[in-house]
DOBA-716434 format. One record per residue (C-alpha): residue number from 1; residue in one letter; x, y, z. Coordinates in steps of 0.2 Angstrom, whole numbers. Example, Ala and Ser with C-alpha at 12.3 -4.5 7.8 and 13.67 -1.06 7.14 Angstrom:
<recs>
> 1  A  62  -22  39
> 2  S  68  -5  36
</recs>
This chain:
<recs>
> 1  M  319  263  548
> 2  A  305  271  538
> 3  Q  291  260  531
> 4  S  289  253  514
> 5  S  278  261  501
> 6  T  260  260  498
> 7  E  261  271  483
> 8  T  257  264  466
> 9  D  270  272  455
> 10  W  284  262  447
> 11  V  298  270  457
> 12  S  290  264  474
> 13  R  288  247  468
> 14  F  306  245  463
> 15  A  312  253  479
> 16  D  302  240  489
> 17  E  310  226  479
> 18  V  328  234  480
> 19  I  327  236  499
> 20  T  321  218  501
> 21  E  335  211  490
> 22  S  348  222  498
> 23  E  343  216  516
> 24  R  344  198  509
> 25  R  361  200  501
> 26  A  370  213  511
> 27  P  361  216  528
> 28  G  366  232  537
> 29  K  376  239  522
> 30  P  372  254  510
> 31  V  360  249  496
> 32  V  370  250  480
> 33  V  362  255  463
> 34  A  373  258  447
> 35  S  373  267  430
> 36  G  387  266  417
> 37  L  390  280  405
> 38  S  403  280  390
> 39  P  410  297  386
> 40  S  414  292  368
> 41  G  404  307  362
> 42  P  390  318  367
> 43  I  380  309  381
> 44  H  362  310  374
> 45  L  345  310  382
> 46  G  343  291  379
> 47  N  359  288  390
> 48  L  351  300  403
> 49  R  338  286  406
> 50  E  353  275  412
> 51  V  355  288  426
> 52  M  338  294  430
> 53  T  330  276  432
> 54  P  342  271  447
> 55  H  343  289  453
> 56  L  324  290  456
> 57  V  324  273  464
> 58  A  339  278  475
> 59  D  331  294  480
> 60  E  315  285  485
> 61  I  325  273  496
> 62  R  334  288  504
> 63  R  318  296  508
> 64  R  314  281  518
> 65  G  329  283  529
> 66  Y  341  271  521
> 67  T  359  275  515
> 68  V  361  273  497
> 69  R  376  273  485
> 70  H  372  277  467
> 71  L  388  273  457
> 72  I  390  281  440
> 73  S  404  271  431
> 74  W  412  282  418
> 75  D  417  269  405
> 76  D  432  280  400
> 77  Y  444  266  398
> 78  D  434  259  384
> 79  R  441  259  367
> 80  Y  438  274  355
> 81  R  427  265  343
> 82  K  424  277  329
> 83  V  424  295  324
> 84  P  407  302  328
> 85  G  399  313  315
> 86  G  394  331  316
> 87  I  405  337  330
> 88  E  414  353  326
> 89  G  432  352  323
> 90  I  432  333  321
> 91  D  437  325  305
> 92  E  443  309  298
> 93  S  460  312  304
> 94  W  454  307  321
> 95  A  453  289  315
> 96  E  471  287  320
> 97  H  465  286  338
> 98  I  453  272  335
> 99  G  458  258  347
> 100  K  465  269  361
> 101  P  457  271  378
> 102  L  445  286  378
> 103  T  456  295  391
> 104  S  471  294  379
> 105  V  462  302  364
> 106  P  465  321  363
> 107  A  450  332  367
> 108  P  442  341  352
> 109  A  451  357  347
> 110  G  448  372  359
> 111  S  442  361  373
> 112  P  448  366  390
> 113  H  448  347  395
> 114  A  463  335  396
> 115  N  456  322  385
> 116  W  441  316  374
> 117  A  433  307  389
> 118  E  434  322  401
> 119  H  427  334  387
> 120  F  411  324  385
> 121  K  410  320  403
> 122  A  410  338  408
> 123  A  393  343  401
> 124  M  384  328  409
> 125  V  392  332  426
> 126  E  385  349  425
> 127  A  368  343  419
> 128  L  367  330  433
> 129  A  371  343  446
> 130  E  357  354  439
> 131  L  345  339  439
> 132  G  349  336  458
> 133  V  357  319  455
> 134  E  367  313  469
> 135  Y  380  300  465
> 136  D  398  292  467
> 137  P  408  294  451
> 138  I  420  280  447
> 139  S  433  282  433
> 140  Q  436  265  425
> 141  T  453  272  419
> 142  E  458  275  437
> 143  Q  451  258  443
> 144  Y  461  248  429
> 145  T  477  259  429
> 146  S  479  259  447
> 147  G  477  240  449
> 148  V  461  241  459
> 149  Y  454  226  449
> 150  R  470  216  448
> 151  E  464  201  458
> 152  Q  448  201  448
> 153  I  458  201  432
> 154  L  469  186  438
> 155  H  453  177  443
> 156  A  445  179  426
> 157  M  461  173  418
> 158  R  461  157  429
> 159  R  442  154  425
> 160  R  444  158  407
> 161  G  438  141  402
> 162  D  422  143  412
> 163  I  419  160  404
> 164  D  422  154  387
> 165  A  410  139  390
> 166  I  396  152  395
> 167  L  399  163  380
> 168  D  400  148  368
> 169  Q  382  144  372
> 170  Y  377  160  363
> 171  R  390  161  349
> 172  T  381  150  337
> 173  K  364  156  340
> 174  K  355  167  327
> 175  A  355  186  332
> 176  P  339  191  340
> 177  K  326  201  330
> 178  K  328  219  332
> 179  Q  317  228  345
> 180  S  301  235  338
> 181  Q  304  253  343
> 182  K  307  262  328
> 183  P  318  278  328
> 184  V  313  290  315
> 185  D  329  296  308
> 186  E  348  293  308
> 187  A  351  304  323
> 188  E  338  295  333
> 189  L  345  278  327
> 190  E  361  283  334
> 191  A  353  288  350
> 192  A  345  271  351
> 193  E  361  262  348
> 194  G  368  264  366
> 195  S  387  266  369
> 196  G  391  252  357
> 197  A  399  242  371
> 198  A  385  229  368
> 199  G  393  224  351
> 200  E  411  223  357
> 201  D  420  207  355
> 202  D  420  195  369
> 203  G  438  190  369
> 204  S  436  175  357
> 205  G  445  172  341
> 206  G  463  172  347
> 207  G  474  158  340
> 208  A  481  153  357
> 209  G  464  150  365
> 210  Y  451  161  374
> 211  F  457  176  385
> 212  P  445  188  393
> 213  Y  458  201  394
> 214  K  464  214  381
> 215  P  481  223  384
> 216  Y  483  241  376
> 217  C  499  240  366
> 218  G  514  247  374
> 219  Q  520  255  358
> 220  C  505  262  349
> 221  G  493  262  364
> 222  K  479  253  354
> 223  D  469  237  358
> 224  F  472  229  342
> 225  T  482  216  352
> 226  T  481  197  352
> 227  V  486  187  368
> 228  T  498  173  362
> 229  A  502  165  379
> 230  Y  498  165  397
> 231  D  504  156  412
> 232  D  493  155  427
> 233  D  507  151  439
> 234  T  519  165  435
> 235  T  505  177  427
> 236  E  517  180  412
> 237  L  506  186  397
> 238  S  513  188  380
> 239  Y  504  198  366
> 240  T  507  205  349
> 241  C  499  221  341
> 242  T  492  218  324
> 243  T  493  236  320
> 244  C  511  241  324
> 245  G  519  224  326
> 246  F  525  227  344
> 247  A  526  212  355
> 248  E  530  210  373
> 249  T  529  198  388
> 250  V  523  206  404
> 251  K  518  200  422
> 252  L  499  202  423
> 253  S  501  203  442
> 254  E  510  219  440
> 255  F  503  225  423
> 256  N  490  239  423
> 257  R  488  243  404
> 258  G  473  233  399
> 259  K  455  228  403
> 260  L  443  214  404
> 261  V  432  212  388
> 262  W  415  220  391
> 263  K  405  205  393
> 264  V  416  200  408
> 265  D  420  217  414
> 266  W  402  222  418
> 267  P  398  206  429
> 268  M  415  208  437
> 269  R  410  225  443
> 270  W  392  219  449
> 271  A  401  207  461
> 272  F  415  219  465
> 273  E  403  234  470
> 274  G  389  223  476
> 275  V  376  231  464
> 276  I  358  227  469
> 277  F  350  238  455
> 278  E  356  243  438
> 279  P  345  245  422
> 280  S  351  242  405
> 281  G  346  248  387
> 282  V  339  238  373
> 283  D  356  235  366
> 284  H  361  226  382
> 285  S  345  216  385
> 286  S  341  205  371
> 287  P  345  186  372
> 288  G  363  182  372
> 289  S  368  200  375
> 290  S  379  207  389
> 291  F  365  207  403
> 292  Q  359  189  400
> 293  V  377  182  398
> 294  G  383  193  413
> 295  G  370  184  424
> 296  Q  379  168  422
> 297  I  397  175  422
> 298  V  394  185  438
> 299  T  393  169  448
> 300  L  411  165  444
> 301  F  415  181  454
> 302  D  404  175  468
> 303  G  392  189  464
> 304  V  373  190  460
> 305  Q  366  199  445
> 306  P  357  215  450
> 307  I  338  218  448
> 308  G  339  226  431
> 309  P  324  232  421
> 310  M  326  235  402
> 311  Y  323  253  398
> 312  A  315  259  382
> 313  F  320  271  369
> 314  V  319  290  372
> 315  G  314  299  356
> 316  I  315  317  352
> 317  S  302  328  343
> 318  G  309  342  333
> 319  M  327  337  334
> 320  A  331  341  316
> 321  K  334  359  321
> 322  M  348  354  334
> 323  S  365  362  330
> 324  S  376  349  321
> 325  S  391  355  331
> 326  K  384  346  345
> 327  G  384  329  336
> 328  G  366  329  331
> 329  V  358  320  346
> 330  P  352  331  360
> 331  T  360  330  377
> 332  A  354  333  394
> 333  A  363  350  393
> 334  D  354  354  377
> 335  A  337  350  385
> 336  L  341  360  401
> 337  E  344  375  390
> 338  I  325  375  385
> 339  M  317  367  400
> 340  E  318  368  419
> 341  P  326  353  428
> 342  Q  309  349  436
> 343  L  301  346  419
> 344  L  315  335  412
> 345  R  315  325  428
> 346  W  296  323  427
> 347  L  297  316  409
> 348  Y  308  302  416
> 349  A  298  299  432
> 350  R  281  298  425
> 351  R  284  284  413
> 352  K  289  266  418
> 353  P  307  262  412
> 354  N  300  250  398
> 355  Q  289  263  391
> 356  S  296  274  377
> 357  F  293  293  377
> 358  K  298  308  367
> 359  I  307  324  373
> 360  A  300  339  364
> 361  F  312  352  356
> 362  D  298  358  345
> 363  Q  281  367  348
> 364  E  276  352  358
> 365  I  286  359  373
> 366  Q  273  372  376
> 367  R  260  358  378
> 368  L  271  348  390
> 369  Y  273  364  400
> 370  D  254  367  400
> 371  E  252  349  407
> 372  W  265  352  420
> 373  D  257  368  426
> 374  K  240  359  427
> 375  L  248  345  437
> 376  E  255  359  449
> 377  A  238  367  451
> 378  K  230  350  455
> 379  V  244  346  468
> 380  A  241  363  476
> 381  D  222  361  477
> 382  G  222  343  482
> 383  T  213  335  467
> 384  V  229  326  460
> 385  L  229  307  458
> 386  P  241  297  469
> 387  A  252  291  455
> 388  D  253  309  447
> 389  A  257  316  464
> 390  A  271  304  466
> 391  A  278  308  449
> 392  H  277  327  453
> 393  T  286  325  470
> 394  R  300  315  461
> 395  A  301  329  448
> 396  A  300  344  460
> 397  R  312  338  474
> 398  T  324  325  480
> 399  A  328  318  497
> 400  A  340  332  499
> 401  G  326  345  496
> 402  E  317  356  484
> 403  L  325  360  467
> 404  P  327  379  464
> 405  R  311  385  455
> 406  T  304  400  446
> 407  P  295  410  459
> 408  R  281  415  447
> 409  P  279  402  434
> 410  L  269  411  420
> 411  P  264  400  406
> 412  Y  279  394  395
> 413  R  269  398  379
> 414  T  266  416  385
> 415  L  284  419  389
> 416  A  290  411  373
> 417  S  278  423  363
> 418  V  285  438  372
> 419  A  303  432  369
> 420  D  298  430  351
> 421  I  291  447  349
> 422  T  304  457  359
> 423  A  319  446  353
> 424  G  324  445  371
> 425  H  324  464  375
> 426  D  323  465  394
> 427  E  314  482  396
> 428  Q  301  478  382
> 429  T  299  460  390
> 430  L  296  468  408
> 431  R  283  481  401
> 432  I  273  467  393
> 433  L  274  455  408
> 434  T  268  470  419
> 435  E  253  472  408
> 436  L  248  454  408
> 437  D  239  455  425
> 438  P  237  473  431
> 439  E  230  467  447
> 440  S  246  458  452
> 441  P  259  465  440
> 442  V  276  457  437
> 443  T  289  469  445
> 444  S  305  461  440
> 445  L  311  448  428
> 446  D  319  438  442
> 447  E  301  433  447
> 448  V  299  424  430
> 449  R  317  417  429
> 450  P  323  404  425
> 451  R  308  399  415
> 452  L  309  415  405
> 453  D  327  411  401
> 454  R  322  394  395
> 455  A  308  401  384
> 456  E  320  414  376
> 457  N  333  400  373
> 458  W  320  389  365
> 459  I  314  404  353
> 460  S  332  408  348
> 461  T  339  390  346
> 462  Q  324  380  341
> 463  V  312  390  331
> 464  P  318  393  313
> 465  A  320  411  307
> 466  D  305  410  295
> 467  Q  293  405  309
> 468  R  299  420  320
> 469  T  286  434  323
> 470  I  291  451  315
> 471  V  278  465  319
> 472  R  275  476  304
> 473  E  282  494  305
> 474  E  269  502  294
> 475  P  250  498  291
> 476  D  245  486  277
> 477  T  235  500  268
> 478  E  231  489  253
> 479  L  223  476  264
> 480  L  214  489  275
> 481  G  208  497  259
> 482  S  200  481  253
> 483  L  190  477  269
> 484  D  171  477  267
> 485  D  160  485  280
> 486  E  159  470  291
> 487  G  179  469  292
> 488  R  180  488  296
> 489  E  167  486  309
> 490  S  175  471  318
> 491  L  192  482  319
> 492  R  182  497  326
> 493  L  174  486  339
> 494  L  192  479  344
> 495  L  200  496  344
> 496  E  185  503  354
> 497  G  188  490  368
> 498  L  207  491  369
> 499  D  208  503  384
> 500  S  195  494  395
> 501  H  202  477  391
> 502  W  221  480  392
> 503  S  226  464  401
> 504  L  229  446  396
> 505  D  212  440  402
> 506  G  203  456  396
> 507  L  210  455  378
> 508  T  206  437  378
> 509  T  188  441  381
> 510  L  189  455  368
> 511  V  196  446  353
> 512  Y  184  431  356
> 513  G  170  443  359
> 514  V  171  454  344
> 515  P  164  440  331
> 516  K  150  436  344
> 517  V  145  454  344
> 518  M  146  455  325
> 519  A  134  440  325
> 520  G  122  449  336
> 521  L  126  439  352
> 522  T  133  444  369
> 523  P  152  443  372
> 524  E  148  429  384
> 525  A  138  418  372
> 526  K  144  400  370
> 527  P  153  397  354
> 528  T  144  388  339
> 529  P  152  380  324
> 530  E  148  395  313
> 531  L  155  407  327
> 532  K  171  397  327
> 533  V  173  400  308
> 534  A  170  418  310
> 535  Q  182  419  325
> 536  R  196  410  314
> 537  A  193  423  300
> 538  F  194  438  312
> 539  F  210  431  320
> 540  A  218  428  303
> 541  L  214  446  298
> 542  L  222  453  314
> 543  Y  238  442  311
> 544  K  239  448  293
> 545  L  238  466  298
> 546  L  250  464  313
> 547  V  263  452  307
> 548  S  259  449  289
> 549  R  255  430  292
> 550  E  239  421  295
> 551  T  245  413  312
> 552  G  257  419  326
> 553  P  258  419  345
> 554  R  241  420  354
> 555  L  233  436  350
> 556  P  230  443  367
> 557  T  249  441  371
> 558  L  253  448  354
> 559  L  242  463  356
> 560  L  250  467  373
> 561  A  267  465  366
> 562  V  264  476  351
> 563  G  257  490  363
> 564  A  241  499  361
> 565  D  247  514  351
> 566  R  255  503  338
> 567  V  240  491  337
> 568  R  229  507  333
> 569  K  241  512  320
> 570  L  243  495  312
> 571  L  224  492  312
> 572  G  221  509  303
> 573  A  214  519  318
</recs>
């Protein structure tokens, strides 16, 4: 068996703890970690932390030679709680399905999937495959409706008095203060909310006493039911539906159309599956909430509460531009359209679960990619710090091997600029990329894919039309005519140097060098505050003449994209 870790990252420390605990609780058995996801709507990037935290720990344990099961429970037998806003084709008429299991609600119009839950699961399943997440899926609909939990349900009903007493310790307590993490808008507030299961009722409030089980109605299929009687010996259970008035008596030992209330269901599963590690969101972790109460209820099922860090909020920068047809809150699938799996994995790996972080859909994505590329360079030359090296390893590969990668990862900001200027035209794109580095030209777009595709998607879906770059067709004769001698001379120097500097590095030297030469310095001179002012003025002039704005993509990339002949024309040569 492989040794425990000496690394300093959070994943290794949890892996050490989980292995020790697993050997104590279940020696010789696979290590079990778990996640739970509710497919009640788009499964957003906050929910992804529910999966990535145990995945990274499970993967580290696998690397050490242990057998691990990462269970993902699809909470698809949960009730349909509310009609989510902003999803195309969904209107208030869907309110008629509130109270039914998610697997009994029709999929949105036009969906190829069998029901609501399957529709929203599908995109996440695809994203998890792309992210290299290995897991065992469990459908709670299948578990409940096939009678897998029958003994656990009967046991919970027998121990209902004990469960009620545990829950009662918290019912009269004041609600805990809200966490101090502040989502910035309504969509982020929704992302912070979690599945909503944390706020579900705990089975109290029935006139005939406390029952931790809720049947789905035999007539309308909803859970607006009240248990009116239960006999432990015969397992006969009577209920009425407050929505349609239907009432029936069933034998719970043979009945499979209902489920334990959430605060009992979750600890029951910990015991049933032998879960050693399962994190929980802010909504499940406050005093008196599901995780804390579950720690006591699990003992009634002869189980032990998992090690479970509370994970913090995942924010989004630039999410206002997201398409409202997707429900407003970005999903893992949305993120993977604009970033490679390695980058998305890295964002979750480099921060401890209790640290919040943001995922960038705006210009910030370019800086994140620059950071990632610098980290890759440090890994390659051996100057990387141990904790950073660990986060990189977890992002770039799993125990099963390396994730597919872009063979030649050119800077994301360069690829985005090229995509912006060419509007995704392949021939144009290849011409520009070939000229970036004439010593080692790109010979095929496949060399820069999938990163190029991600950058093109970012430009086309996240950058507003008024911020896109449109190169002028004709010279701005009015602006050219208004230039003083100094302005004309700076353009002459640039045009004169084009041929001898026609590469990304060469044009960088040229555009920064022209103001230096104009100031009587050499092109290699160190910049001074005065020189930086002159450079900014020169850059603004070039942008106005080329794209009619004072800013735009990096000038060397822009010049290459426009092409030497057109640059000469627009600069008045």
